[in-house]
ChimeraX commands (.cxc) that place a marker at each C-alpha (Angstrom):
marker #1 position 81.08,111.66,133.55 radius 0.5
marker #1 position 80.91,109.08,130.77 radius 0.5
marker #1 position 79.81,105.61,131.79 radius 0.5
marker #1 position 81.46,102.55,130.31 radius 0.5
marker #1 position 79.18,99.91,128.81 radius 0.5
marker #1 position 79.05,96.56,130.58 radius 0.5
marker #1 position 81.89,94.19,129.69 radius 0.5
marker #1 position 79.52,91.72,127.96 radius 0.5
marker #1 position 78.29,94.52,125.66 radius 0.5
marker #1 position 81.84,95.54,124.77 radius 0.5
marker #1 position 82.77,91.94,124.04 radius 0.5
marker #1 position 79.62,91.54,121.95 radius 0.5
marker #1 position 80.61,94.56,119.86 radius 0.5
marker #1 position 84.14,93.24,119.38 radius 0.5
marker #1 position 82.79,89.85,118.28 radius 0.5
marker #1 position 80.37,91.49,115.82 radius 0.5
marker #1 position 83.08,93.67,114.28 radius 0.5
marker #1 position 85.46,90.70,114.04 radius 0.5
marker #1 position 82.76,88.55,112.44 radius 0.5
marker #1 position 81.95,91.24,109.86 radius 0.5
marker #1 position 85.66,91.48,109.07 radius 0.5
marker #1 position 86.08,87.70,108.79 radius 0.5
marker #1 position 83.02,87.24,106.55 radius 0.5
marker #1 position 84.25,89.95,104.16 radius 0.5
marker #1 position 87.81,88.64,103.98 radius 0.5
marker #1 position 87.18,85.85,101.42 radius 0.5
marker #1 position 85.52,88.32,99.05 radius 0.5
marker #1 position 88.37,90.80,99.44 radius 0.5
marker #1 position 90.91,88.03,98.93 radius 0.5
marker #1 position 89.16,86.95,95.72 radius 0.5
marker #1 position 89.21,90.50,94.36 radius 0.5
marker #1 position 92.84,91.02,95.46 radius 0.5
marker #1 position 93.93,87.79,93.80 radius 0.5
marker #1 position 92.48,89.07,90.53 radius 0.5
marker #1 position 94.19,92.45,91.05 radius 0.5
marker #1 position 90.95,94.43,91.10 radius 0.5
marker #1 position 90.65,98.04,92.22 radius 0.5
marker #1 position 89.35,97.03,95.66 radius 0.5
marker #1 position 90.63,94.02,97.54 radius 0.5
marker #1 position 91.87,92.51,100.77 radius 0.5
marker #1 position 91.88,95.82,102.66 radius 0.5
marker #1 position 88.78,97.48,101.22 radius 0.5
marker #1 position 86.16,94.76,101.63 radius 0.5
marker #1 position 86.75,94.03,105.34 radius 0.5
marker #1 position 86.88,97.77,106.06 radius 0.5
marker #1 position 83.53,98.32,104.34 radius 0.5
marker #1 position 82.05,95.44,106.35 radius 0.5
marker #1 position 83.33,96.58,109.74 radius 0.5
marker #1 position 82.40,100.21,109.04 radius 0.5
marker #1 position 78.86,99.19,108.09 radius 0.5
marker #1 position 78.65,96.99,111.17 radius 0.5
marker #1 position 80.07,99.79,113.30 radius 0.5
marker #1 position 77.53,102.34,112.07 radius 0.5
marker #1 position 74.71,99.92,112.86 radius 0.5
marker #1 position 76.10,99.18,116.33 radius 0.5
marker #1 position 76.45,102.90,117.07 radius 0.5
marker #1 position 72.94,103.51,115.74 radius 0.5
marker #1 position 71.50,100.81,117.98 radius 0.5
marker #1 position 73.37,102.21,121.00 radius 0.5
marker #1 position 72.21,105.78,120.37 radius 0.5
marker #1 position 68.80,105.38,118.75 radius 0.5
marker #1 position 67.65,102.01,120.08 radius 0.5
marker #1 position 67.09,98.86,118.07 radius 0.5
marker #1 position 63.42,99.60,117.24 radius 0.5
marker #1 position 63.73,103.30,116.46 radius 0.5
marker #1 position 62.24,104.43,113.12 radius 0.5
marker #1 position 65.50,106.35,112.66 radius 0.5
marker #1 position 67.15,102.98,111.93 radius 0.5
marker #1 position 65.63,103.26,108.43 radius 0.5
marker #1 position 67.51,106.52,107.85 radius 0.5
marker #1 position 70.71,104.91,109.10 radius 0.5
marker #1 position 70.31,102.07,106.60 radius 0.5
marker #1 position 69.45,104.52,103.83 radius 0.5
marker #1 position 72.69,106.40,104.52 radius 0.5
marker #1 position 74.69,103.17,104.53 radius 0.5
marker #1 position 73.18,102.00,101.26 radius 0.5
marker #1 position 73.96,105.33,99.62 radius 0.5
marker #1 position 77.45,105.64,101.11 radius 0.5
marker #1 position 78.56,102.14,100.20 radius 0.5
marker #1 position 77.07,102.63,96.74 radius 0.5
marker #1 position 79.18,105.77,96.37 radius 0.5
marker #1 position 82.33,103.84,97.32 radius 0.5
marker #1 position 81.40,101.13,94.81 radius 0.5
marker #1 position 80.86,103.78,92.15 radius 0.5
marker #1 position 84.54,104.64,92.47 radius 0.5
marker #1 position 85.42,101.10,91.35 radius 0.5
marker #1 position 83.56,101.48,88.05 radius 0.5
marker #1 position 85.59,102.76,85.14 radius 0.5
marker #1 position 84.37,103.55,81.64 radius 0.5
marker #1 position 86.56,102.84,78.64 radius 0.5
marker #1 position 84.89,103.98,75.45 radius 0.5
marker #1 position 81.54,102.22,75.35 radius 0.5
marker #1 position 82.44,99.62,77.97 radius 0.5
marker #1 position 82.26,99.76,81.75 radius 0.5
marker #1 position 84.54,97.76,84.00 radius 0.5
marker #1 position 84.50,97.21,87.74 radius 0.5
marker #1 position 80.79,96.60,88.05 radius 0.5
marker #1 position 81.24,93.24,89.80 radius 0.5
marker #1 position 83.64,94.84,92.28 radius 0.5
marker #1 position 81.13,97.64,92.90 radius 0.5
marker #1 position 78.28,95.16,93.39 radius 0.5
marker #1 position 80.36,93.01,95.72 radius 0.5
marker #1 position 81.28,96.10,97.78 radius 0.5
marker #1 position 77.58,96.85,98.08 radius 0.5
marker #1 position 76.88,93.26,99.18 radius 0.5
marker #1 position 79.72,93.52,101.70 radius 0.5
marker #1 position 78.15,96.66,103.17 radius 0.5
marker #1 position 74.89,94.73,103.56 radius 0.5
marker #1 position 76.85,91.88,105.17 radius 0.5
marker #1 position 78.33,94.26,107.76 radius 0.5
marker #1 position 74.94,95.79,108.50 radius 0.5
marker #1 position 73.42,92.32,108.91 radius 0.5
marker #1 position 76.08,91.40,111.46 radius 0.5
marker #1 position 75.48,94.67,113.29 radius 0.5
marker #1 position 71.79,93.84,113.60 radius 0.5
marker #1 position 72.58,90.28,114.72 radius 0.5
marker #1 position 71.29,88.72,111.50 radius 0.5
marker #1 position 74.19,86.30,111.19 radius 0.5
marker #1 position 72.40,83.92,108.83 radius 0.5
marker #1 position 71.88,86.72,106.29 radius 0.5
marker #1 position 75.50,87.85,106.68 radius 0.5
marker #1 position 76.81,84.32,106.11 radius 0.5
marker #1 position 74.65,83.82,103.02 radius 0.5
marker #1 position 75.76,87.20,101.62 radius 0.5
marker #1 position 79.42,86.31,102.20 radius 0.5
marker #1 position 79.15,82.85,100.68 radius 0.5
marker #1 position 77.01,83.90,97.72 radius 0.5
marker #1 position 79.20,86.89,96.88 radius 0.5
marker #1 position 82.39,84.83,97.09 radius 0.5
marker #1 position 80.99,81.93,95.06 radius 0.5
marker #1 position 79.51,84.22,92.42 radius 0.5
marker #1 position 82.83,85.99,91.90 radius 0.5
marker #1 position 84.93,82.85,92.11 radius 0.5
marker #1 position 82.80,80.28,90.28 radius 0.5
marker #1 position 81.60,82.48,87.43 radius 0.5
marker #1 position 85.12,82.85,86.03 radius 0.5
marker #1 position 84.86,79.81,83.71 radius 0.5
marker #1 position 81.59,81.17,82.28 radius 0.5
marker #1 position 83.17,84.55,81.79 radius 0.5
marker #1 position 86.19,83.05,80.04 radius 0.5
marker #1 position 83.95,80.91,77.84 radius 0.5
marker #1 position 82.03,83.96,76.67 radius 0.5
marker #1 position 85.32,85.79,75.99 radius 0.5
marker #1 position 86.55,82.84,73.94 radius 0.5
marker #1 position 83.45,83.05,71.77 radius 0.5
marker #1 position 84.27,86.67,71.03 radius 0.5
marker #1 position 81.37,88.12,72.97 radius 0.5
marker #1 position 82.08,91.41,74.71 radius 0.5
marker #1 position 82.43,90.87,78.44 radius 0.5
marker #1 position 82.54,93.39,81.23 radius 0.5
marker #1 position 86.05,93.36,82.77 radius 0.5
marker #1 position 85.54,93.46,86.53 radius 0.5
marker link #1:1,2 radius 0.2
marker link #1:2,3 radius 0.2
marker link #1:3,4 radius 0.2
marker link #1:4,5 radius 0.2
marker link #1:5,6 radius 0.2
marker link #1:6,7 radius 0.2
marker link #1:7,8 radius 0.2
marker link #1:8,9 radius 0.2
marker link #1:9,10 radius 0.2
marker link #1:10,11 radius 0.2
marker link #1:11,12 radius 0.2
marker link #1:12,13 radius 0.2
marker link #1:13,14 radius 0.2
marker link #1:14,15 radius 0.2
marker link #1:15,16 radius 0.2
marker link #1:16,17 radius 0.2
marker link #1:17,18 radius 0.2
marker link #1:18,19 radius 0.2
marker link #1:19,20 radius 0.2
marker link #1:20,21 radius 0.2
marker link #1:21,22 radius 0.2
marker link #1:22,23 radius 0.2
marker link #1:23,24 radius 0.2
marker link #1:24,25 radius 0.2
marker link #1:25,26 radius 0.2
marker link #1:26,27 radius 0.2
marker link #1:27,28 radius 0.2
marker link #1:28,29 radius 0.2
marker link #1:29,30 radius 0.2
marker link #1:30,31 radius 0.2
marker link #1:31,32 radius 0.2
marker link #1:32,33 radius 0.2
marker link #1:33,34 radius 0.2
marker link #1:34,35 radius 0.2
marker link #1:35,36 radius 0.2
marker link #1:36,37 radius 0.2
marker link #1:37,38 radius 0.2
marker link #1:38,39 radius 0.2
marker link #1:39,40 radius 0.2
marker link #1:40,41 radius 0.2
marker link #1:41,42 radius 0.2
marker link #1:42,43 radius 0.2
marker link #1:43,44 radius 0.2
marker link #1:44,45 radius 0.2
marker link #1:45,46 radius 0.2
marker link #1:46,47 radius 0.2
marker link #1:47,48 radius 0.2
marker link #1:48,49 radius 0.2
marker link #1:49,50 radius 0.2
marker link #1:50,51 radius 0.2
marker link #1:51,52 radius 0.2
marker link #1:52,53 radius 0.2
marker link #1:53,54 radius 0.2
marker link #1:54,55 radius 0.2
marker link #1:55,56 radius 0.2
marker link #1:56,57 radius 0.2
marker link #1:57,58 radius 0.2
marker link #1:58,59 radius 0.2
marker link #1:59,60 radius 0.2
marker link #1:60,61 radius 0.2
marker link #1:61,62 radius 0.2
marker link #1:62,63 radius 0.2
marker link #1:63,64 radius 0.2
marker link #1:64,65 radius 0.2
marker link #1:65,66 radius 0.2
marker link #1:66,67 radius 0.2
marker link #1:67,68 radius 0.2
marker link #1:68,69 radius 0.2
marker link #1:69,70 radius 0.2
marker link #1:70,71 radius 0.2
marker link #1:71,72 radius 0.2
marker link #1:72,73 radius 0.2
marker link #1:73,74 radius 0.2
marker link #1:74,75 radius 0.2
marker link #1:75,76 radius 0.2
marker link #1:76,77 radius 0.2
marker link #1:77,78 radius 0.2
marker link #1:78,79 radius 0.2
marker link #1:79,80 radius 0.2
marker link #1:80,81 radius 0.2
marker link #1:81,82 radius 0.2
marker link #1:82,83 radius 0.2
marker link #1:83,84 radius 0.2
marker link #1:84,85 radius 0.2
marker link #1:85,86 radius 0.2
marker link #1:86,87 radius 0.2
marker link #1:87,88 radius 0.2
marker link #1:88,89 radius 0.2
marker link #1:89,90 radius 0.2
marker link #1:90,91 radius 0.2
marker link #1:91,92 radius 0.2
marker link #1:92,93 radius 0.2
marker link #1:93,94 radius 0.2
marker link #1:94,95 radius 0.2
marker link #1:95,96 radius 0.2
marker link #1:96,97 radius 0.2
marker link #1:97,98 radius 0.2
marker link #1:98,99 radius 0.2
marker link #1:99,100 radius 0.2
marker link #1:100,101 radius 0.2
marker link #1:101,102 radius 0.2
marker link #1:102,103 radius 0.2
marker link #1:103,104 radius 0.2
marker link #1:104,105 radius 0.2
marker link #1:105,106 radius 0.2
marker link #1:106,107 radius 0.2
marker link #1:107,108 radius 0.2
marker link #1:108,109 radius 0.2
marker link #1:109,110 radius 0.2
marker link #1:110,111 radius 0.2
marker link #1:111,112 radius 0.2
marker link #1:112,113 radius 0.2
marker link #1:113,114 radius 0.2
marker link #1:114,115 radius 0.2
marker link #1:115,116 radius 0.2
marker link #1:116,117 radius 0.2
marker link #1:117,118 radius 0.2
marker link #1:118,119 radius 0.2
marker link #1:119,120 radius 0.2
marker link #1:120,121 radius 0.2
marker link #1:121,122 radius 0.2
marker link #1:122,123 radius 0.2
marker link #1:123,124 radius 0.2
marker link #1:124,125 radius 0.2
marker link #1:125,126 radius 0.2
marker link #1:126,127 radius 0.2
marker link #1:127,128 radius 0.2
marker link #1:128,129 radius 0.2
marker link #1:129,130 radius 0.2
marker link #1:130,131 radius 0.2
marker link #1:131,132 radius 0.2
marker link #1:132,133 radius 0.2
marker link #1:133,134 radius 0.2
marker link #1:134,135 radius 0.2
marker link #1:135,136 radius 0.2
marker link #1:136,137 radius 0.2
marker link #1:137,138 radius 0.2
marker link #1:138,139 radius 0.2
marker link #1:139,140 radius 0.2
marker link #1:140,141 radius 0.2
marker link #1:141,142 radius 0.2
marker link #1:142,143 radius 0.2
marker link #1:143,144 radius 0.2
marker link #1:144,145 radius 0.2
marker link #1:145,146 radius 0.2
marker link #1:146,147 radius 0.2
marker link #1:147,148 radius 0.2
marker link #1:148,149 radius 0.2
marker link #1:149,150 radius 0.2
marker link #1:150,151 radius 0.2
marker link #1:151,152 radius 0.2
view
């Protein structure tokens, strides 16, 4: 017979998954607003999936198991693969690299929440959002000067 986890543990998991979702939402919204290949649905899903894999790994393997390294390795590779799908090549130029990198950061954000490293998750969320949002004027300025710019 399968035993149910204590209520506090279930609530803790729900809070972690919700936090991962909430911290990824601004990044997804920013990408959606710019009509990028990944947006408001993709980023929170990557974050909660990463968080979920970490939570399952902790429950099955234990927090201090050396197998946690393999779990993280799989997450890094898997999220990188998803991000690779956002990169398109047009002639000699690649586009979507910022979306791919922000997906990767969002995977790290979800994993950080899963491990209870909320400070790291918050910094990843804020830094990713601000980098995408605040670098637009610099990007436009370089386009105005005729320099080739990666369209992300």
